[in-house]
C-alpha atoms as one frame of an Amber mdcrd trajectory, in Angstrom:
protein
 150.045 140.529  99.022 150.693 138.004  96.294 154.353 137.433  97.101 154.785
 134.761  94.414 154.177 137.383  91.676 156.952 139.637  92.982 160.384 138.027
  93.401 161.600 140.610  95.912 158.652 139.869  98.206 159.091 136.107  97.820
 162.747 136.334  98.880 162.062 138.382 102.018 162.104 136.741 105.407 159.020
 137.163 107.586 160.771 139.237 110.239 162.416 141.737 107.853 161.013 145.088
 106.741 160.558 145.593 103.010 160.573 148.668 100.819 157.076 148.454  99.329
 157.767 151.011  96.590 160.760 149.009  95.430 159.147 145.577  95.784 155.777
 146.325  94.125 155.813 148.401  90.926 153.172 151.172  90.773 152.572 151.091
  94.536 152.335 154.527  96.188 152.621 155.797  99.734 151.469 159.322 100.659
 151.039 160.892 104.082 148.352 163.580 104.367 149.552 165.788 107.246 146.323
 167.823 107.411 144.176 164.703 107.858 146.895 162.749 109.703 146.289 159.854
 107.327 148.647 157.480 105.524 147.384 156.497 102.061 148.846 153.296 100.633
 147.878 152.281  97.095 148.725 148.809  95.835 147.813 147.616  92.315 145.164
 144.910  92.266 147.499 142.498  90.504 149.697 142.550  93.607 146.858 141.435
  95.896 145.677 137.916  96.573 142.106 137.556  95.438 139.751 135.492  97.541
 136.000 135.458  97.846 134.224 136.943 100.866 134.153 134.311 103.599 136.824
 132.124 101.961 138.717 129.792 104.273 141.559 127.758 102.733 140.740 124.006
 102.711 143.966 123.210 104.566 142.508 125.110 107.548 139.307 123.002 107.615
 139.009 120.265 110.202 136.988 117.066 110.341 135.234 117.904 113.588 135.450
 115.919 116.788 134.606 112.267 117.463 131.032 112.213 118.729 127.950 110.107
 119.385 124.634 111.685 118.390 121.035 110.915 119.282 118.019 112.939 118.245
 114.686 111.388 119.191 110.983 112.053 119.538 108.528 110.044 121.649 104.804
 110.569 121.851 102.105 108.451 123.405  98.440 108.324 124.245  96.626 106.141
 126.738  92.924 106.216 127.396  89.598 104.456 126.857  91.334 101.066 126.726
  93.642 102.126 123.895  97.402 102.575 124.013  99.359 104.148 121.172 103.004
 105.167 121.126 105.387 106.502 118.510 109.169 106.814 118.720 111.542 108.149
 116.057 115.310 108.516 116.141 118.218 109.831 114.158 121.426 108.481 115.656
 125.003 108.637 114.544 128.678 108.532 115.229 131.453 110.770 113.880 134.934
 109.274 113.562 137.524 111.276 111.638 136.021 112.350 108.300 133.332 109.626
 108.407 129.723 110.167 109.547 127.580 107.069 110.208 123.839 107.738 110.555
 120.703 105.675 111.203 117.109 106.852 111.010 114.293 104.689 112.364 110.858
 104.681 113.963 108.745 102.445 116.222 104.934 102.290 116.292 102.845 100.568
 118.945  99.077 100.251 119.216  96.878  98.145 121.472  93.145  98.431 121.869
  89.756  97.052 120.863  91.200  93.522 120.677  93.885  94.599 118.237  97.628
  94.758 118.852 100.330  96.116 116.522 103.998  96.817 117.069 106.496  97.628
 114.317 110.061  98.916 113.958 110.888 100.675 110.669 114.500 101.169 109.672
 114.146 104.216 107.430 117.780 104.357 106.436 121.396 103.747 107.381 124.264
 105.474 105.612 127.848 106.604 105.901 129.083 109.860 104.438 132.162 112.026
 104.229 133.412 115.184 102.571 135.666 114.918  99.517 137.374 118.297  99.880
 139.376 118.435  96.596 136.108 117.896  94.687 134.085 120.171  97.022 131.672
 117.251  97.259 129.978 114.842  99.655 130.097 111.064  99.281 127.100 109.107
 100.627 127.003 105.294 100.717 123.965 103.330 101.865 120.373 104.546 102.026
 120.125 108.030 100.592 117.937 110.498  98.797 118.616 112.328  95.557 117.435
 115.573  97.122 115.940 118.369  95.090 114.981 121.992  95.541 112.147 121.725
  93.025 110.800 118.159  92.987 110.583 115.455  95.630 113.798 113.514  96.045
 113.997 109.837  95.156 115.206 107.318  97.717 117.974 104.911  96.750 120.369
 102.355  98.180 123.821 102.763  96.718 126.467 105.460  96.312 126.017 109.164
  95.632 128.694 111.784  95.003 127.342 115.324  94.817 128.628 118.897  94.881
 128.259 120.620  98.231 127.536 124.363  98.164 128.537 124.487 101.841 132.180
 124.083 100.813 132.121 127.360  98.887 132.349 130.820 100.484 129.002 132.557
 101.114 129.623 134.877  98.189 129.824 131.909  95.791 126.746 130.019  96.981
 123.506 130.170  95.028 122.492 132.655  92.357 121.661 135.676  94.509 124.136
 137.804  96.416 124.370 137.366 100.162 123.050 140.516 101.843 124.956 141.556
 104.950 124.485 144.309 107.473 121.579 145.984 109.181 118.962 148.172 107.551
 118.946 151.774 108.694 115.652 153.625 108.677 115.511 157.332 109.251 112.029
 158.810 109.588 111.526 161.945 107.555
């Protein structure tokens, strides 16, 4: 209930019973003895409205401190040739900050040729800006795009994050929930 809209509800202590009919105008309470059911009707104006899946921002947390390492290593050796490839995405989470590094290493030796190279693809730090429902990225980033290829940049990016909105407010299509039921005829 939206207690701030009804002074009698706002003044009540949490452990006290209230008279709903007195506290909320146009509320009704009826007991159907035949069905053994209590029907309570409360006007919509008296209810708090929140989207499906909404969690108040004050209940969000920043996660736990963590070290991360995601890697891939492949190699091939044969016929006098050696080739290896290693890629990594590493990071550390401290409070609201997320530090990430993405890199790769290539090695080839064979036929009188030798090559070894480390590529630092990107290093960046990011964090959520909850009041703006946005993410802040500083360092090597990408503009990101659902339609076109993103453009790499080195600098600062502040962008809206759909993940900070309830499921029912993300995207343009409704979120479908539940299981389909098929009954053969």
